[in-house]
N, C-alpha and C positions, 0 to 999 in steps of 0.2 A: 424664767431667766429674763433680764432685762437687756433688751438690746442698744447697738450704740448709734441708730441711725440719727440722735440727735446733735450729729455733729455737722453744719453747713459746711458746704462746699469749700474748698482754699486753693488757692489761686497758688501757682507754683514759687510765688514771689513770696509768699506767708499771709497776704491778706485777705480775711475773711472776710465773706459777704459781697453783695451785689457791685459795688464801685468795679472792681476789674474785668468785669464783662464789659461795661461800658467806655464812650467814647471812641467809638469808631471802629473795633480790631474784629467786633464778634461779628461772622459772618451764618447765613443759613445754615451751612451745613454744620458749622461748630455747636449752631442753637441746637439743630437736629440731634446729633450726636447726643447735648448733652442733656436735651430733655430724656432721648432713650436711657440712656446709662443712669440718671436719677430716676426714672420709674422701674428701670428692671431691679435698678439694687433696694427700693424700697419694697419692690414686688415680691423679691427672696426672702427678705427680712422677713415679712409678713408673714410668706408661706412657709417658710423655714421655723420662724420663735416655736417655743413650746407654750402652749394653752398656759394662761395663769391670771389673776385676777388680782391686782392691784388696791391697795386701800385707794381710797379720793376722798376728796370734801367736795362742797358743794361750789368751792371756788374751783376746784382742779375741773371739774365736770362741766361747770359754766363756763369756765374760759375757753376752754378745749372746745366746745359747740358753739358760743358767739365767733371766737377767733374764726374758725374754720369758714363761716357764713362769712363773716367778714373777707376772708383769703377769696373765697369763691367768685364775690363782684369784683375785686380788685384785678383777677385775673379775666374777667372778662373784659372788664375796660382796659385791660393793656393787648388784648387778643383786636377791639375795636382801636385803638391808636397804632398796631403796626399795619393793616391795613390804611387807616385814614391819614396818618401821621406824615408829614413831610421831613422835618429836621430829623438827622440820620442820628443825632445824639436822643432827641424824645422815642425814635423807636427803639434805640438800645435800652433805654429805661425801661419800655413797657417788657419788652423779652427779658431784662432782668428780672422782674417782678412777675413774670410767668414762671420762668425757671425754680426763684427761691420761692414761692409762694404755693407753688405744687409740691414742690419738697417736701415745704413746711405743712404741706396738707395731710401727706403721706406721714408724717408723722405724729401729726393731729388723731388721726384714725387709728393707727396703731395703737398710741396710748389710751384710746378710747376704750377700743378691742380689749385692751392689757385689765382697764380696769371694769369691765364686764358691761360698758355702756355702749353707745352711740350716738350719733347727733342728732338726733331726740328732732321732735317734731318744728317743722318750719316756722308753725303758727304760735309757738311757744310765746311765754313772756321772756326777753331777754334782759342781759345784767342786771338781775334781782340778785346773784349772786356776789355784786358789788356795790348793793345796798341801793341800786338803781330801778328802774322799770321802764321798758321802752319795748314795742314789736322787734322782732328782726331786722324788717326794713328799714325802721328809724333809729337801731343804734347808731354812736355817735360816729360821724366820718361816711353814712352809708349815702351812695350819689340817689338820689328821687327816681322816678321812674320817666317824667321830664327831661333828664341831663344826660342819662344813658343813651334817650334818644336823639337829643342833640349831639353827642358827642358819635353814634352810629350814624347821621346825616352830615358832619362837619371835617370837611378837609383841609388838607392844607394848612397853611399855620396857623389859622382860628383852630385847629383841630389841636397842635403843639400846644398851645396856651389854654386850650382849653380841660384837654388829660392833664397837662401839672397843675393846675388849679384844683382837677376834681383831687388827681391822686394825692394832693399835699393836703388836703381837707381830711384824703380817707385816711391817710398816712397818721394824721394827729389824731383821729378816732380809735386806729389801733391802737398806738401808742397809749392812750387813756388806760385800754384794758389790760394792753401786757404790764403794762409798771404798776397797776394793783394787783393783780395776779404774780408777780416777781415779791411784791410782798405777802401776798397772801394765801395762796394756794400752800396744800399739806404736802405734795408729791415734789420732792428735788426735781425729778425730769421736767415736773410741768414749772415750776420755778425756772428752770436753766432754760427752758424753751421761751418763756416770757422774758427774761435778759436777751436772749439775743437778738429777739423781734425788737425791743427797744433798741438795741447797737443798729441793728441792720436800717430800721426805718429812721431813726433818729439821722444816720447819714447820708440817707437817700433824701430827707426833704432838706436836707442843705444843699447835695447838689440839684435837686430840683430847683428851687429857691434861685439861682445864679444861672440854671438857664431859662428859667421861666424873665427874670430878669432882660437878660439878652433879648429875648423874641418879643416883648412886650414893646421894647426900643425902636424894634425892628418894625414893626409893625405901627407904633408912629411915625416913624420916617416913611413909612411907606403910605400912609394914610397922607401925610405933609404933602409930599411930592405929587400925589393923586391931586389935591386942592388946588397946590401948586401947577401943576400943567395943563390943570382944567381950567 
């Protein structure tokens, strides 16, 4: 029996996706409650679902494995941003990523389990299912260890800007994979998940770019004021 966990959380307004969580209104209590609910709901479905094996193609398995690793890094970057970022909207963006990508990770793990598979060897070759060849660490959009270390040690406005720059590139890489899977995956649930990722991350990139432009202008103004005042 297929579960219905592949529908993302919906705001009472009817809007699907991360944007309704941002722009300042979500607080720590709401965030904690939402994470607890999503984790519990996914755990309940996994524990209560019937054991089964769905047919899967190389594209199905490859996409789920690669996107799971991709999401894992996005969550790590977002956790760092919640600690180091200064701008409230940027922190909300980071919280959105934590909520929605953990939710999607639960779906990916469930689908892989239903297909009789798992996340695979972290040393495997990635993106071969889409006619490319890469290590997991070098997949499209993945931040380097040096960039992650910079994000760990940067604070304030510089951290806001760095997070948005890294996450925009990260989402673009994820979009590349998700768009391919939406066309080539055999399993309809995998295609639907890929389509949802395309829709959500496309919207997030647009939001990130708008805030990034504002913050870069602020940074330039502060630098000019510092020179003028010096």
